[in-house]
N, CA, C and O atoms as a Maestro MAE file, in Angstrom:
{
 s_m_m2io_version
 :::
 2.0.0
}

f_m_ct {
 s_m_title
 :::
 protein
 m_atom[336] {
  # First column is atom index #
  i_m_mmod_type
  r_m_x_coord
  r_m_y_coord
  r_m_z_coord
  i_m_residue_number
  s_m_chain_name
  s_m_pdb_residue_name
  s_m_pdb_atom_name
  i_m_atomic_number
  :::
  1 25 0.815 -1.180 0.000 1 A "UNK " " N  " 7
  2 3 0.000 0.000 0.000 1 A "UNK " " CA " 6
  3 2 0.879 1.272 0.000 1 A "UNK " " C  " 6
  4 15 0.500 2.311 -0.540 1 A "UNK " " O  " 8
  5 25 2.044 1.148 0.616 2 A "UNK " " N  " 7
  6 3 2.958 2.288 0.669 2 A "UNK " " CA " 6
  7 2 3.395 2.722 -0.726 2 A "UNK " " C  " 6
  8 15 3.471 3.915 -1.019 2 A "UNK " " O  " 8
  9 25 3.681 1.740 -1.587 3 A "UNK " " N  " 7
  10 3 4.221 2.068 -2.909 3 A "UNK " " CA " 6
  11 2 3.211 2.759 -3.810 3 A "UNK " " C  " 6
  12 15 3.604 3.386 -4.794 3 A "UNK " " O  " 8
  13 25 1.895 2.665 -3.498 4 A "UNK " " N  " 7
  14 3 0.915 3.433 -4.280 4 A "UNK " " CA " 6
  15 2 0.489 4.700 -3.546 4 A "UNK " " C  " 6
  16 15 -0.354 5.450 -4.038 4 A "UNK " " O  " 8
  17 25 1.064 4.936 -2.381 5 A "UNK " " N  " 7
  18 3 0.848 6.193 -1.675 5 A "UNK " " CA " 6
  19 2 -0.377 6.265 -0.795 5 A "UNK " " C  " 6
  20 15 -0.862 7.358 -0.504 5 A "UNK " " O  " 8
  21 25 -0.898 5.113 -0.356 6 A "UNK " " N  " 7
  22 3 -2.107 5.152 0.471 6 A "UNK " " CA " 6
  23 2 -1.863 4.683 1.906 6 A "UNK " " C  " 6
  24 15 -2.807 4.465 2.665 6 A "UNK " " O  " 8
  25 25 -0.600 4.534 2.266 7 A "UNK " " N  " 7
  26 3 -0.267 4.176 3.650 7 A "UNK " " CA " 6
  27 2 1.153 4.638 3.937 7 A "UNK " " C  " 6
  28 15 1.930 4.903 3.020 7 A "UNK " " O  " 8
  29 25 1.482 4.733 5.218 8 A "UNK " " N  " 7
  30 3 2.862 5.091 5.547 8 A "UNK " " CA " 6
  31 2 3.813 3.937 5.242 8 A "UNK " " C  " 6
  32 15 3.386 2.817 4.959 8 A "UNK " " O  " 8
  33 25 5.081 4.228 5.305 9 A "UNK " " N  " 7
  34 3 6.098 3.199 5.073 9 A "UNK " " CA " 6
  35 2 5.944 2.089 6.111 9 A "UNK " " C  " 6
  36 15 5.704 2.368 7.286 9 A "UNK " " O  " 8
  37 25 6.081 0.839 5.686 10 A "UNK " " N  " 7
  38 3 5.940 -0.268 6.642 10 A "UNK " " CA " 6
  39 2 6.946 -0.150 7.788 10 A "UNK " " C  " 6
  40 15 8.067 0.324 7.608 10 A "UNK " " O  " 8
  41 25 6.520 -0.586 8.955 11 A "UNK " " N  " 7
  42 3 7.382 -0.546 10.132 11 A "UNK " " CA " 6
  43 2 8.218 -1.824 10.224 11 A "UNK " " C  " 6
  44 15 7.769 -2.905 9.844 11 A "UNK " " O  " 8
  45 25 9.403 -1.681 10.721 12 A "UNK " " N  " 7
  46 3 10.229 -2.847 11.026 12 A "UNK " " CA " 6
  47 2 9.763 -3.462 12.339 12 A "UNK " " C  " 6
  48 15 9.108 -2.808 13.150 12 A "UNK " " O  " 8
  49 25 10.102 -4.701 12.529 13 A "UNK " " N  " 7
  50 3 9.739 -5.380 13.768 13 A "UNK " " CA " 6
  51 2 10.257 -4.600 14.979 13 A "UNK " " C  " 6
  52 15 9.566 -4.471 15.990 13 A "UNK " " O  " 8
  53 25 11.473 -4.087 14.861 14 A "UNK " " N  " 7
  54 3 12.083 -3.366 15.984 14 A "UNK " " CA " 6
  55 2 11.347 -2.072 16.315 14 A "UNK " " C  " 6
  56 15 11.512 -1.529 17.408 14 A "UNK " " O  " 8
  57 25 10.532 -1.570 15.377 15 A "UNK " " N  " 7
  58 3 9.748 -0.368 15.660 15 A "UNK " " CA " 6
  59 2 8.521 -0.697 16.492 15 A "UNK " " C  " 6
  60 15 7.994 0.167 17.193 15 A "UNK " " O  " 8
  61 25 8.067 -1.927 16.423 16 A "UNK " " N  " 7
  62 3 6.906 -2.339 17.217 16 A "UNK " " CA " 6
  63 2 7.321 -2.970 18.542 16 A "UNK " " C  " 6
  64 15 6.688 -2.758 19.576 16 A "UNK " " O  " 8
  65 25 8.395 -3.745 18.488 17 A "UNK " " N  " 7
  66 3 8.911 -4.407 19.689 17 A "UNK " " CA " 6
  67 2 10.416 -4.135 19.722 17 A "UNK " " C  " 6
  68 15 11.187 -4.840 19.071 17 A "UNK " " O  " 8
  69 25 10.833 -3.123 20.473 18 A "UNK " " N  " 7
  70 3 12.263 -2.794 20.508 18 A "UNK " " CA " 6
  71 2 13.101 -3.977 20.999 18 A "UNK " " C  " 6
  72 15 12.694 -4.719 21.894 18 A "UNK " " O  " 8
  73 25 14.283 -4.134 20.389 19 A "UNK " " N  " 7
  74 3 15.186 -5.210 20.799 19 A "UNK " " CA " 6
  75 2 15.666 -5.017 22.234 19 A "UNK " " C  " 6
  76 15 15.818 -5.975 22.993 19 A "UNK " " O  " 8
  77 25 15.895 -3.780 22.577 20 A "UNK " " N  " 7
  78 3 16.330 -3.454 23.949 20 A "UNK " " CA " 6
  79 2 15.173 -2.799 24.678 20 A "UNK " " C  " 6
  80 15 14.357 -2.111 24.065 20 A "UNK " " O  " 8
  81 25 15.103 -3.005 25.955 21 A "UNK " " N  " 7
  82 3 14.019 -2.440 26.757 21 A "UNK " " CA " 6
  83 2 14.461 -1.186 27.511 21 A "UNK " " C  " 6
  84 15 13.864 -0.834 28.528 21 A "UNK " " O  " 8
  85 25 15.500 -0.513 27.020 22 A "UNK " " N  " 7
  86 3 15.944 0.714 27.679 22 A "UNK " " CA " 6
  87 2 15.115 1.899 27.186 22 A "UNK " " C  " 6
  88 15 14.409 1.805 26.181 22 A "UNK " " O  " 8
  89 25 15.212 3.001 27.902 23 A "UNK " " N  " 7
  90 3 14.414 4.193 27.592 23 A "UNK " " CA " 6
  91 2 14.646 4.713 26.177 23 A "UNK " " C  " 6
  92 15 13.695 5.101 25.499 23 A "UNK " " O  " 8
  93 25 15.877 4.726 25.731 24 A "UNK " " N  " 7
  94 3 16.202 5.261 24.406 24 A "UNK " " CA " 6
  95 2 15.538 4.426 23.313 24 A "UNK " " C  " 6
  96 15 14.941 4.983 22.391 24 A "UNK " " O  " 8
  97 25 15.633 3.111 23.402 25 A "UNK " " N  " 7
  98 3 15.039 2.230 22.384 25 A "UNK " " CA " 6
  99 2 13.518 2.344 22.375 25 A "UNK " " C  " 6
  100 15 12.898 2.378 21.312 25 A "UNK " " O  " 8
  101 25 12.928 2.401 23.553 26 A "UNK " " N  " 7
  102 3 11.469 2.504 23.654 26 A "UNK " " CA " 6
  103 2 10.997 3.843 23.104 26 A "UNK " " C  " 6
  104 15 10.013 3.901 22.366 26 A "UNK " " O  " 8
  105 25 11.698 4.924 23.461 27 A "UNK " " N  " 7
  106 3 11.326 6.254 22.935 27 A "UNK " " CA " 6
  107 2 11.478 6.310 21.414 27 A "UNK " " C  " 6
  108 15 10.640 6.885 20.720 27 A "UNK " " O  " 8
  109 25 12.545 5.713 20.909 28 A "UNK " " N  " 7
  110 3 12.777 5.713 19.468 28 A "UNK " " CA " 6
  111 2 11.659 4.941 18.751 28 A "UNK " " C  " 6
  112 15 11.142 5.404 17.734 28 A "UNK " " O  " 8
  113 25 11.292 3.782 19.272 29 A "UNK " " N  " 7
  114 3 10.211 2.989 18.680 29 A "UNK " " CA " 6
  115 2 8.895 3.750 18.750 29 A "UNK " " C  " 6
  116 15 8.120 3.737 17.793 29 A "UNK " " O  " 8
  117 25 8.637 4.409 19.864 30 A "UNK " " N  " 7
  118 3 7.402 5.184 20.018 30 A "UNK " " CA " 6
  119 2 7.359 6.343 19.031 30 A "UNK " " C  " 6
  120 15 6.303 6.657 18.480 30 A "UNK " " O  " 8
  121 25 8.502 6.977 18.810 31 A "UNK " " N  " 7
  122 3 8.570 8.102 17.874 31 A "UNK " " CA " 6
  123 2 8.287 7.629 16.447 31 A "UNK " " C  " 6
  124 15 7.547 8.282 15.712 31 A "UNK " " O  " 8
  125 25 8.876 6.492 16.053 32 A "UNK " " N  " 7
  126 3 8.650 5.952 14.709 32 A "UNK " " CA " 6
  127 2 7.183 5.563 14.540 32 A "UNK " " C  " 6
  128 15 6.581 5.850 13.504 32 A "UNK " " O  " 8
  129 25 6.609 4.917 15.544 33 A "UNK " " N  " 7
  130 3 5.202 4.526 15.489 33 A "UNK " " CA " 6
  131 2 4.293 5.755 15.426 33 A "UNK " " C  " 6
  132 15 3.330 5.778 14.659 33 A "UNK " " O  " 8
  133 25 4.593 6.761 16.220 34 A "UNK " " N  " 7
  134 3 3.809 8.002 16.203 34 A "UNK " " CA " 6
  135 2 3.868 8.676 14.837 34 A "UNK " " C  " 6
  136 15 2.856 9.169 14.340 34 A "UNK " " O  " 8
  137 25 5.055 8.697 14.232 35 A "UNK " " N  " 7
  138 3 5.214 9.292 12.902 35 A "UNK " " CA " 6
  139 2 4.400 8.522 11.864 35 A "UNK " " C  " 6
  140 15 3.779 9.120 10.986 35 A "UNK " " O  " 8
  141 25 4.407 7.195 11.970 36 A "UNK " " N  " 7
  142 3 3.632 6.375 11.022 36 A "UNK " " CA " 6
  143 2 2.144 6.653 11.157 36 A "UNK " " C  " 6
  144 15 1.432 6.729 10.156 36 A "UNK " " O  " 8
  145 25 1.672 6.804 12.386 37 A "UNK " " N  " 7
  146 3 0.250 7.113 12.607 37 A "UNK " " CA " 6
  147 2 -0.082 8.483 12.027 37 A "UNK " " C  " 6
  148 15 -1.102 8.645 11.356 37 A "UNK " " O  " 8
  149 25 0.778 9.471 12.285 38 A "UNK " " N  " 7
  150 3 0.544 10.815 11.735 38 A "UNK " " CA " 6
  151 2 0.563 10.802 10.212 38 A "UNK " " C  " 6
  152 15 -0.249 11.470 9.572 38 A "UNK " " O  " 8
  153 25 1.488 10.043 9.632 39 A "UNK " " N  " 7
  154 3 1.539 9.936 8.173 39 A "UNK " " CA " 6
  155 2 0.257 9.306 7.631 39 A "UNK " " C  " 6
  156 15 -0.287 9.755 6.622 39 A "UNK " " O  " 8
  157 25 -0.218 8.266 8.307 40 A "UNK " " N  " 7
  158 3 -1.437 7.581 7.859 40 A "UNK " " CA " 6
  159 2 -2.641 8.509 7.881 40 A "UNK " " C  " 6
  160 15 -3.561 8.358 7.077 40 A "UNK " " O  " 8
  161 25 -2.636 9.452 8.785 41 A "UNK " " N  " 7
  162 3 -3.755 10.387 8.906 41 A "UNK " " CA " 6
  163 2 -3.551 11.672 8.108 41 A "UNK " " C  " 6
  164 15 -4.387 12.573 8.172 41 A "UNK " " O  " 8
  165 25 -2.471 11.768 7.369 42 A "UNK " " N  " 7
  166 3 -2.157 12.998 6.646 42 A "UNK " " CA " 6
  167 2 -3.125 13.234 5.484 42 A "UNK " " C  " 6
  168 15 -3.646 12.283 4.900 42 A "UNK " " O  " 8
  169 25 -3.360 14.499 5.154 43 A "UNK " " N  " 7
  170 3 -4.234 14.821 4.020 43 A "UNK " " CA " 6
  171 2 -3.742 14.227 2.695 43 A "UNK " " C  " 6
  172 15 -4.552 13.844 1.851 43 A "UNK " " O  " 8
  173 25 -2.432 14.151 2.511 44 A "UNK " " N  " 7
  174 3 -1.900 13.601 1.256 44 A "UNK " " CA " 6
  175 2 -2.274 12.133 1.086 44 A "UNK " " C  " 6
  176 15 -2.704 11.714 0.011 44 A "UNK " " O  " 8
  177 25 -2.108 11.365 2.143 45 A "UNK " " N  " 7
  178 3 -2.439 9.939 2.058 45 A "UNK " " CA " 6
  179 2 -3.949 9.764 1.906 45 A "UNK " " C  " 6
  180 15 -4.397 8.910 1.141 45 A "UNK " " O  " 8
  181 25 -4.734 10.560 2.621 46 A "UNK " " N  " 7
  182 3 -6.196 10.470 2.478 46 A "UNK " " CA " 6
  183 2 -6.627 10.821 1.055 46 A "UNK " " C  " 6
  184 15 -7.495 10.162 0.483 46 A "UNK " " O  " 8
  185 25 -6.022 11.851 0.495 47 A "UNK " " N  " 7
  186 3 -6.370 12.258 -0.879 47 A "UNK " " CA " 6
  187 2 -5.991 11.173 -1.883 47 A "UNK " " C  " 6
  188 15 -6.753 10.884 -2.805 47 A "UNK " " O  " 8
  189 25 -4.831 10.582 -1.708 48 A "UNK " " N  " 7
  190 3 -4.394 9.517 -2.619 48 A "UNK " " CA " 6
  191 2 -5.301 8.291 -2.487 48 A "UNK " " C  " 6
  192 15 -5.637 7.658 -3.488 48 A "UNK " " O  " 8
  193 25 -5.694 7.957 -1.267 49 A "UNK " " N  " 7
  194 3 -6.593 6.821 -1.048 49 A "UNK " " CA " 6
  195 2 -7.941 7.081 -1.713 49 A "UNK " " C  " 6
  196 15 -8.521 6.171 -2.304 49 A "UNK " " O  " 8
  197 25 -8.441 8.301 -1.625 50 A "UNK " " N  " 7
  198 3 -9.704 8.658 -2.274 50 A "UNK " " CA " 6
  199 2 -9.575 8.553 -3.789 50 A "UNK " " C  " 6
  200 15 -10.480 8.058 -4.460 50 A "UNK " " O  " 8
  201 25 -8.455 9.017 -4.326 51 A "UNK " " N  " 7
  202 3 -8.212 8.930 -5.770 51 A "UNK " " CA " 6
  203 2 -8.212 7.466 -6.234 51 A "UNK " " C  " 6
  204 15 -8.836 7.128 -7.240 51 A "UNK " " O  " 8
  205 25 -7.519 6.617 -5.502 52 A "UNK " " N  " 7
  206 3 -7.460 5.188 -5.853 52 A "UNK " " CA " 6
  207 2 -8.848 4.565 -5.731 52 A "UNK " " C  " 6
  208 15 -9.248 3.780 -6.590 52 A "UNK " " O  " 8
  209 25 -9.589 4.906 -4.671 53 A "UNK " " N  " 7
  210 3 -10.934 4.362 -4.479 53 A "UNK " " CA " 6
  211 2 -11.862 4.760 -5.627 53 A "UNK " " C  " 6
  212 15 -12.669 3.951 -6.085 53 A "UNK " " O  " 8
  213 25 -11.747 6.001 -6.090 54 A "UNK " " N  " 7
  214 3 -12.581 6.452 -7.210 54 A "UNK " " CA " 6
  215 2 -12.243 5.687 -8.488 54 A "UNK " " C  " 6
  216 15 -13.134 5.325 -9.256 54 A "UNK " " O  " 8
  217 25 -10.958 5.446 -8.709 55 A "UNK " " N  " 7
  218 3 -10.549 4.683 -9.903 55 A "UNK " " CA " 6
  219 2 -11.068 3.256 -9.832 55 A "UNK " " C  " 6
  220 15 -11.557 2.718 -10.824 55 A "UNK " " O  " 8
  221 25 -10.961 2.646 -8.659 56 A "UNK " " N  " 7
  222 3 -11.448 1.277 -8.495 56 A "UNK " " CA " 6
  223 2 -12.954 1.231 -8.710 56 A "UNK " " C  " 6
  224 15 -13.459 0.333 -9.385 56 A "UNK " " O  " 8
  225 25 -13.675 2.193 -8.141 57 A "UNK " " N  " 7
  226 3 -15.129 2.232 -8.311 57 A "UNK " " CA " 6
  227 2 -15.506 2.339 -9.782 57 A "UNK " " C  " 6
  228 15 -16.420 1.656 -10.245 57 A "UNK " " O  " 8
  229 25 -14.808 3.191 -10.511 58 A "UNK " " N  " 7
  230 3 -15.082 3.359 -11.935 58 A "UNK " " CA " 6
  231 2 -14.815 2.052 -12.678 58 A "UNK " " C  " 6
  232 15 -15.612 1.643 -13.522 58 A "UNK " " O  " 8
  233 25 -13.699 1.399 -12.370 59 A "UNK " " N  " 7
  234 3 -13.371 0.138 -13.034 59 A "UNK " " CA " 6
  235 2 -14.407 -0.937 -12.715 59 A "UNK " " C  " 6
  236 15 -14.807 -1.692 -13.601 59 A "UNK " " O  " 8
  237 25 -14.839 -1.012 -11.473 60 A "UNK " " N  " 7
  238 3 -15.855 -1.997 -11.084 60 A "UNK " " CA " 6
  239 2 -17.159 -1.713 -11.822 60 A "UNK " " C  " 6
  240 15 -17.815 -2.636 -12.305 60 A "UNK " " O  " 8
  241 25 -17.536 -0.441 -11.910 61 A "UNK " " N  " 7
  242 3 -18.770 -0.074 -12.601 61 A "UNK " " CA " 6
  243 2 -18.688 -0.471 -14.087 61 A "UNK " " C  " 6
  244 15 -19.658 -0.979 -14.649 61 A "UNK " " O  " 8
  245 25 -17.543 -0.242 -14.709 62 A "UNK " " N  " 7
  246 3 -17.382 -0.615 -16.114 62 A "UNK " " CA " 6
  247 2 -17.447 -2.127 -16.299 62 A "UNK " " C  " 6
  248 15 -18.054 -2.606 -17.257 62 A "UNK " " O  " 8
  249 25 -16.838 -2.871 -15.409 63 A "UNK " " N  " 7
  250 3 -16.878 -4.336 -15.495 63 A "UNK " " CA " 6
  251 2 -18.314 -4.825 -15.311 63 A "UNK " " C  " 6
  252 15 -18.756 -5.723 -16.027 63 A "UNK " " O  " 8
  253 25 -19.042 -4.246 -14.365 64 A "UNK " " N  " 7
  254 3 -20.435 -4.650 -14.152 64 A "UNK " " CA " 6
  255 2 -21.300 -4.335 -15.368 64 A "UNK " " C  " 6
  256 15 -22.171 -5.125 -15.730 64 A "UNK " " O  " 8
  257 25 -21.069 -3.198 -15.992 65 A "UNK " " N  " 7
  258 3 -21.820 -2.857 -17.197 65 A "UNK " " CA " 6
  259 2 -21.500 -3.832 -18.327 65 A "UNK " " C  " 6
  260 15 -22.395 -4.264 -19.053 65 A "UNK " " O  " 8
  261 25 -20.230 -4.174 -18.471 66 A "UNK " " N  " 7
  262 3 -19.839 -5.135 -19.489 66 A "UNK " " CA " 6
  263 2 -20.464 -6.501 -19.210 66 A "UNK " " C  " 6
  264 15 -20.972 -7.149 -20.126 66 A "UNK " " O  " 8
  265 25 -20.429 -6.938 -17.965 67 A "UNK " " N  " 7
  266 3 -21.034 -8.201 -17.587 67 A "UNK " " CA " 6
  267 2 -22.533 -8.190 -17.876 67 A "UNK " " C  " 6
  268 15 -23.074 -9.171 -18.387 67 A "UNK " " O  " 8
  269 25 -23.202 -7.091 -17.552 68 A "UNK " " N  " 7
  270 3 -24.638 -6.960 -17.804 68 A "UNK " " CA " 6
  271 2 -24.929 -7.075 -19.297 68 A "UNK " " C  " 6
  272 15 -25.888 -7.732 -19.699 68 A "UNK " " O  " 8
  273 25 -24.103 -6.439 -20.108 69 A "UNK " " N  " 7
  274 3 -24.272 -6.498 -21.561 69 A "UNK " " CA " 6
  275 2 -24.078 -7.934 -22.076 69 A "UNK " " C  " 6
  276 15 -24.884 -8.436 -22.858 69 A "UNK " " O  " 8
  277 25 -23.005 -8.578 -21.627 70 A "UNK " " N  " 7
  278 3 -22.724 -9.948 -22.063 70 A "UNK " " CA " 6
  279 2 -23.830 -10.887 -21.601 70 A "UNK " " C  " 6
  280 15 -24.287 -11.730 -22.372 70 A "UNK " " O  " 8
  281 25 -24.260 -10.752 -20.363 71 A "UNK " " N  " 7
  282 3 -25.336 -11.604 -19.849 71 A "UNK " " CA " 6
  283 2 -26.608 -11.402 -20.661 71 A "UNK " " C  " 6
  284 15 -27.314 -12.369 -20.948 71 A "UNK " " O  " 8
  285 25 -26.910 -10.173 -21.033 72 A "UNK " " N  " 7
  286 3 -28.085 -9.902 -21.863 72 A "UNK " " CA " 6
  287 2 -27.994 -10.591 -23.206 72 A "UNK " " C  " 6
  288 15 -28.977 -11.150 -23.693 72 A "UNK " " O  " 8
  289 25 -26.814 -10.552 -23.807 73 A "UNK " " N  " 7
  290 3 -26.621 -11.220 -25.100 73 A "UNK " " CA " 6
  291 2 -26.760 -12.736 -24.957 73 A "UNK " " C  " 6
  292 15 -27.347 -13.387 -25.820 73 A "UNK " " O  " 8
  293 25 -26.227 -13.295 -23.881 74 A "UNK " " N  " 7
  294 3 -26.327 -14.740 -23.651 74 A "UNK " " CA " 6
  295 2 -27.793 -15.133 -23.468 74 A "UNK " " C  " 6
  296 15 -28.249 -16.128 -24.031 74 A "UNK " " O  " 8
  297 25 -28.513 -14.364 -22.694 75 A "UNK " " N  " 7
  298 3 -29.932 -14.668 -22.478 75 A "UNK " " CA " 6
  299 2 -30.729 -14.561 -23.785 75 A "UNK " " C  " 6
  300 15 -31.649 -15.347 -24.014 75 A "UNK " " O  " 8
  301 25 -30.384 -13.604 -24.629 76 A "UNK " " N  " 7
  302 3 -31.048 -13.498 -25.933 76 A "UNK " " CA " 6
  303 2 -30.806 -14.751 -26.756 76 A "UNK " " C  " 6
  304 15 -31.726 -15.274 -27.385 76 A "UNK " " O  " 8
  305 25 -29.566 -15.232 -26.755 77 A "UNK " " N  " 7
  306 3 -29.236 -16.452 -27.502 77 A "UNK " " CA " 6
  307 2 -29.983 -17.656 -26.946 77 A "UNK " " C  " 6
  308 15 -30.484 -18.483 -27.707 77 A "UNK " " O  " 8
  309 25 -30.059 -17.757 -25.623 78 A "UNK " " N  " 7
  310 3 -30.779 -18.880 -25.012 78 A "UNK " " CA " 6
  311 2 -32.250 -18.813 -25.377 78 A "UNK " " C  " 6
  312 15 -32.853 -19.830 -25.722 78 A "UNK " " O  " 8
  313 25 -32.832 -17.626 -25.305 79 A "UNK " " N  " 7
  314 3 -34.226 -17.463 -25.653 79 A "UNK " " CA " 6
  315 2 -34.460 -17.823 -27.116 79 A "UNK " " C  " 6
  316 15 -35.463 -18.458 -27.444 79 A "UNK " " O  " 8
  317 25 -33.553 -17.426 -27.990 80 A "UNK " " N  " 7
  318 3 -33.669 -17.757 -29.409 80 A "UNK " " CA " 6
  319 2 -33.623 -19.253 -29.618 80 A "UNK " " C  " 6
  320 15 -34.424 -19.806 -30.372 80 A "UNK " " O  " 8
  321 25 -32.674 -19.921 -28.944 81 A "UNK " " N  " 7
  322 3 -32.554 -21.382 -29.095 81 A "UNK " " CA " 6
  323 2 -33.793 -22.097 -28.542 81 A "UNK " " C  " 6
  324 15 -34.268 -23.060 -29.144 81 A "UNK " " O  " 8
  325 25 -34.302 -21.649 -27.439 82 A "UNK " " N  " 7
  326 3 -35.469 -22.315 -26.832 82 A "UNK " " CA " 6
  327 2 -36.741 -22.085 -27.651 82 A "UNK " " C  " 6
  328 15 -37.657 -22.906 -27.606 82 A "UNK " " O  " 8
  329 25 -36.807 -20.995 -28.388 83 A "UNK " " N  " 7
  330 3 -38.003 -20.714 -29.206 83 A "UNK " " CA " 6
  331 2 -37.997 -21.488 -30.516 83 A "UNK " " C  " 6
  332 15 -39.005 -21.470 -31.221 83 A "UNK " " O  " 8
  333 25 -36.908 -22.170 -30.878 84 A "UNK " " N  " 7
  334 3 -36.859 -22.937 -32.131 84 A "UNK " " CA " 6
  335 2 -37.727 -24.131 -32.102 84 A "UNK " " C  " 6
  336 15 -37.790 -24.873 -33.083 84 A "UNK " " O  " 8
  :::
 }
 m_bond[335] {
  # First column is bond index #
  i_m_from
  i_m_to
  i_m_order
  :::
  1 1 2 1
  2 2 3 1
  3 3 4 2
  4 3 5 1
  5 5 6 1
  6 6 7 1
  7 7 8 2
  8 7 9 1
  9 9 10 1
  10 10 11 1
  11 11 12 2
  12 11 13 1
  13 13 14 1
  14 14 15 1
  15 15 16 2
  16 15 17 1
  17 17 18 1
  18 18 19 1
  19 19 20 2
  20 19 21 1
  21 21 22 1
  22 22 23 1
  23 23 24 2
  24 23 25 1
  25 25 26 1
  26 26 27 1
  27 27 28 2
  28 27 29 1
  29 29 30 1
  30 30 31 1
  31 31 32 2
  32 31 33 1
  33 33 34 1
  34 34 35 1
  35 35 36 2
  36 35 37 1
  37 37 38 1
  38 38 39 1
  39 39 40 2
  40 39 41 1
  41 41 42 1
  42 42 43 1
  43 43 44 2
  44 43 45 1
  45 45 46 1
  46 46 47 1
  47 47 48 2
  48 47 49 1
  49 49 50 1
  50 50 51 1
  51 51 52 2
  52 51 53 1
  53 53 54 1
  54 54 55 1
  55 55 56 2
  56 55 57 1
  57 57 58 1
  58 58 59 1
  59 59 60 2
  60 59 61 1
  61 61 62 1
  62 62 63 1
  63 63 64 2
  64 63 65 1
  65 65 66 1
  66 66 67 1
  67 67 68 2
  68 67 69 1
  69 69 70 1
  70 70 71 1
  71 71 72 2
  72 71 73 1
  73 73 74 1
  74 74 75 1
  75 75 76 2
  76 75 77 1
  77 77 78 1
  78 78 79 1
  79 79 80 2
  80 79 81 1
  81 81 82 1
  82 82 83 1
  83 83 84 2
  84 83 85 1
  85 85 86 1
  86 86 87 1
  87 87 88 2
  88 87 89 1
  89 89 90 1
  90 90 91 1
  91 91 92 2
  92 91 93 1
  93 93 94 1
  94 94 95 1
  95 95 96 2
  96 95 97 1
  97 97 98 1
  98 98 99 1
  99 99 100 2
  100 99 101 1
  101 101 102 1
  102 102 103 1
  103 103 104 2
  104 103 105 1
  105 105 106 1
  106 106 107 1
  107 107 108 2
  108 107 109 1
  109 109 110 1
  110 110 111 1
  111 111 112 2
  112 111 113 1
  113 113 114 1
  114 114 115 1
  115 115 116 2
  116 115 117 1
  117 117 118 1
  118 118 119 1
  119 119 120 2
  120 119 121 1
  121 121 122 1
  122 122 123 1
  123 123 124 2
  124 123 125 1
  125 125 126 1
  126 126 127 1
  127 127 128 2
  128 127 129 1
  129 129 130 1
  130 130 131 1
  131 131 132 2
  132 131 133 1
  133 133 134 1
  134 134 135 1
  135 135 136 2
  136 135 137 1
  137 137 138 1
  138 138 139 1
  139 139 140 2
  140 139 141 1
  141 141 142 1
  142 142 143 1
  143 143 144 2
  144 143 145 1
  145 145 146 1
  146 146 147 1
  147 147 148 2
  148 147 149 1
  149 149 150 1
  150 150 151 1
  151 151 152 2
  152 151 153 1
  153 153 154 1
  154 154 155 1
  155 155 156 2
  156 155 157 1
  157 157 158 1
  158 158 159 1
  159 159 160 2
  160 159 161 1
  161 161 162 1
  162 162 163 1
  163 163 164 2
  164 163 165 1
  165 165 166 1
  166 166 167 1
  167 167 168 2
  168 167 169 1
  169 169 170 1
  170 170 171 1
  171 171 172 2
  172 171 173 1
  173 173 174 1
  174 174 175 1
  175 175 176 2
  176 175 177 1
  177 177 178 1
  178 178 179 1
  179 179 180 2
  180 179 181 1
  181 181 182 1
  182 182 183 1
  183 183 184 2
  184 183 185 1
  185 185 186 1
  186 186 187 1
  187 187 188 2
  188 187 189 1
  189 189 190 1
  190 190 191 1
  191 191 192 2
  192 191 193 1
  193 193 194 1
  194 194 195 1
  195 195 196 2
  196 195 197 1
  197 197 198 1
  198 198 199 1
  199 199 200 2
  200 199 201 1
  201 201 202 1
  202 202 203 1
  203 203 204 2
  204 203 205 1
  205 205 206 1
  206 206 207 1
  207 207 208 2
  208 207 209 1
  209 209 210 1
  210 210 211 1
  211 211 212 2
  212 211 213 1
  213 213 214 1
  214 214 215 1
  215 215 216 2
  216 215 217 1
  217 217 218 1
  218 218 219 1
  219 219 220 2
  220 219 221 1
  221 221 222 1
  222 222 223 1
  223 223 224 2
  224 223 225 1
  225 225 226 1
  226 226 227 1
  227 227 228 2
  228 227 229 1
  229 229 230 1
  230 230 231 1
  231 231 232 2
  232 231 233 1
  233 233 234 1
  234 234 235 1
  235 235 236 2
  236 235 237 1
  237 237 238 1
  238 238 239 1
  239 239 240 2
  240 239 241 1
  241 241 242 1
  242 242 243 1
  243 243 244 2
  244 243 245 1
  245 245 246 1
  246 246 247 1
  247 247 248 2
  248 247 249 1
  249 249 250 1
  250 250 251 1
  251 251 252 2
  252 251 253 1
  253 253 254 1
  254 254 255 1
  255 255 256 2
  256 255 257 1
  257 257 258 1
  258 258 259 1
  259 259 260 2
  260 259 261 1
  261 261 262 1
  262 262 263 1
  263 263 264 2
  264 263 265 1
  265 265 266 1
  266 266 267 1
  267 267 268 2
  268 267 269 1
  269 269 270 1
  270 270 271 1
  271 271 272 2
  272 271 273 1
  273 273 274 1
  274 274 275 1
  275 275 276 2
  276 275 277 1
  277 277 278 1
  278 278 279 1
  279 279 280 2
  280 279 281 1
  281 281 282 1
  282 282 283 1
  283 283 284 2
  284 283 285 1
  285 285 286 1
  286 286 287 1
  287 287 288 2
  288 287 289 1
  289 289 290 1
  290 290 291 1
  291 291 292 2
  292 291 293 1
  293 293 294 1
  294 294 295 1
  295 295 296 2
  296 295 297 1
  297 297 298 1
  298 298 299 1
  299 299 300 2
  300 299 301 1
  301 301 302 1
  302 302 303 1
  303 303 304 2
  304 303 305 1
  305 305 306 1
  306 306 307 1
  307 307 308 2
  308 307 309 1
  309 309 310 1
  310 310 311 1
  311 311 312 2
  312 311 313 1
  313 313 314 1
  314 314 315 1
  315 315 316 2
  316 315 317 1
  317 317 318 1
  318 318 319 1
  319 319 320 2
  320 319 321 1
  321 321 322 1
  322 322 323 1
  323 323 324 2
  324 323 325 1
  325 325 326 1
  326 326 327 1
  327 327 328 2
  328 327 329 1
  329 329 330 1
  330 330 331 1
  331 331 332 2
  332 331 333 1
  333 333 334 1
  334 334 335 1
  335 335 336 2
  :::
 }
}
């Protein structure tokens, strides 16, 4: 998700569970985690996520329309065959 701009950079294991339990390591891990949360809530990431969601919605709508068209044609063929 990071590479398309809709999430912060992935965290390393050491950012979630510091290797050392000293104050410096814990503060450093907390700072990295806090930055990731702030990045996730940033307007840029929200805007990019909305842009991607709109593109996906459009693609899904086009696929559904195509499926509806194909299904209609198939049903016409079935109806034609059954009326013979």
